[in-house]
C-alpha positions in Angstrom: -22.2 -19.4 -11.6 -25.7 -18.3 -10.3 -28.5 -19.6 -12.6 -31.3 -18.0 -11.0 -33.6 -15.5 -12.8 -34.9 -12.0 -11.8 -33.1 -9.1 -10.9 -30.9 -10.4 -7.7 -29.7 -13.2 -9.7 -28.9 -11.1 -12.9 -27.3 -8.3 -10.7 -25.4 -11.1 -8.7 -24.3 -12.7 -12.1 -23.0 -9.1 -13.5 -21.0 -8.7 -10.1 -19.4 -11.9 -10.4 -18.4 -11.3 -14.0 -17.2 -7.9 -13.3 -15.1 -9.1 -10.6 -13.6 -12.0 -13.3 -12.8 -9.2 -15.5 -11.2 -7.1 -12.9 -8.9 -9.8 -12.0 -8.3 -10.5 -15.8 -7.2 -7.0 -15.9 -5.0 -7.1 -13.2 -2.9 -10.1 -14.6 -2.9 -8.4 -18.1 -1.5 -4.8 -16.4 1.0 -7.1 -14.5 2.4 -8.8 -17.7 2.5 -5.2 -19.4 4.4 -3.9 -16.6 6.8 -6.9 -16.3 7.7 -6.8 -19.8 8.1 -3.0 -20.1 11.6 -3.3 -20.9 11.2 -6.2 -23.3 12.0 -5.5 -26.7 9.4 -5.8 -29.5 6.8 -6.8 -26.6 3.4 -5.2 -27.3 1.2 -4.5 -24.6 -2.1 -6.0 -24.2 -5.7 -4.7 -22.8 -9.0 -6.4 -21.9 -12.4 -5.0 -23.5 -15.5 -6.0 -21.9 -17.8 -3.4 -20.8 -18.5 -2.0 -24.4 -19.8 -5.2 -25.4 -22.0 -5.7 -22.4 -23.5 -2.1 -23.0 -24.3 -3.0 -26.4 -26.2 -6.6 -25.3 -27.9 -4.6 -22.5 -29.3 -1.6 -24.9 -30.2 -4.1 -27.7 -32.2 -6.0 -25.0 -34.2 -2.6 -24.1 -34.5 -1.8 -27.9 -35.8 -5.2 -28.6 -38.5 -5.0 -25.5 -39.4 -1.6 -26.3 -39.6 -2.2 -30.4 -39.9 -5.4 -31.3 -42.0 -6.1 -34.2 -43.7 -9.5 -34.1 -42.5 -11.8 -36.6 -44.1 -15.1 -37.7 -41.2 -17.5 -38.3 -43.0 -20.5 -40.4 -39.8 -22.4 -41.2 -36.4 -23.0 -39.5 -34.6 -21.3 -42.2 -36.3 -18.1 -41.5 -34.2 -15.0 -40.1 -35.9 -13.3 -37.2 -36.1 -9.6 -37.2 -34.1 -9.5 -34.0 -32.0 -11.9 -32.2 -32.1 -11.5 -28.4 -28.5 -12.0 -27.0 -27.8 -13.4 -23.5 -25.6 -11.4 -21.1 -24.1 -14.8 -20.3 -22.8 -14.9 -23.7 -20.5 -11.8 -23.3 -16.8 -12.6 -22.8 -14.0 -10.6 -22.0 -11.5 -10.2 -25.1 -8.0 -10.0 -24.9 -6.5 -7.2 -27.8 -2.7 -6.8 -28.2 -1.9 -3.3 -29.5 0.1 -3.9 -32.4 -0.5 -0.4 -34.1 1.6 1.8 -31.3 5.2 1.9 -30.7 6.6 4.1 -27.8 10.5 3.4 -27.8 13.3 2.6 -30.5 13.1 -0.8 -29.8 9.3 -1.6 -30.8 8.1 -1.9 -27.1 4.9 0.2 -26.6 4.5 -0.2 -22.8 4.0 2.9 -20.7 4.9 1.8 -17.3 3.3 5.1 -15.9 -0.1 4.5 -17.8 0.1 0.9 -17.1 0.2 1.3 -13.1 -2.6 4.2 -13.4 -4.8 1.8 -15.1 -4.1 -1.0 -12.6 -5.1 1.4 -9.7 -8.4 2.2 -11.3 -8.9 -1.5 -11.9 -8.0 -2.4 -8.0 -10.7 0.4 -7.2 -13.5 -1.0 -9.1 -12.6 -4.6 -7.9 -13.1 -3.2 -4.5 -16.2 -1.5 -5.5 -17.6 -4.6 -7.0 -16.7 -6.8 -3.8 -18.6 -4.5 -1.6 -21.5 -4.5 -3.8 -21.4 -8.2 -3.9 -21.2 -8.1 -0.1 -24.1 -5.7 -0.1 -26.1 -8.1 -2.1 -25.5 -11.1 0.4 -26.1 -8.7 3.3 -29.5 -8.0 2.0 -30.5 -11.6 1.2 -29.3 -12.6 4.7 -31.8 -10.0 5.9 -34.6 -11.2 3.8 -33.6 -14.5 5.1 -34.1 -13.7 8.7 -37.3 -12.1 8.0 -38.9 -14.8 6.2 
């Protein structure tokens, strides 16, 4: 994991984390599809982007609207708690609420394949952006 600060390090970290999440999603879709005919199997899904978006919006909100608070005791509660984007982890959720068939299985193979295809395109896009970042750094290193 890259621990550099600044825009490049942050962008690099987010791209790497995006690739990790896309790879996890790929495994979850493959597991869902493989168990499409298993009685009582419940599909899983991965959530990540919504929590990342909340952390980024909170970060922006704190920078724009932070009200300074003086904490004179370690037991005081700060007005705003800043969260680091590195604390955001992908979460695996099992969908227990829906059922597609009489045997309790809720996997729709067509939906899973469509979502997996979108995920593959996201993975390819993130790989392209990551390669672009490294090419940019190589250009800067040659100039310097």
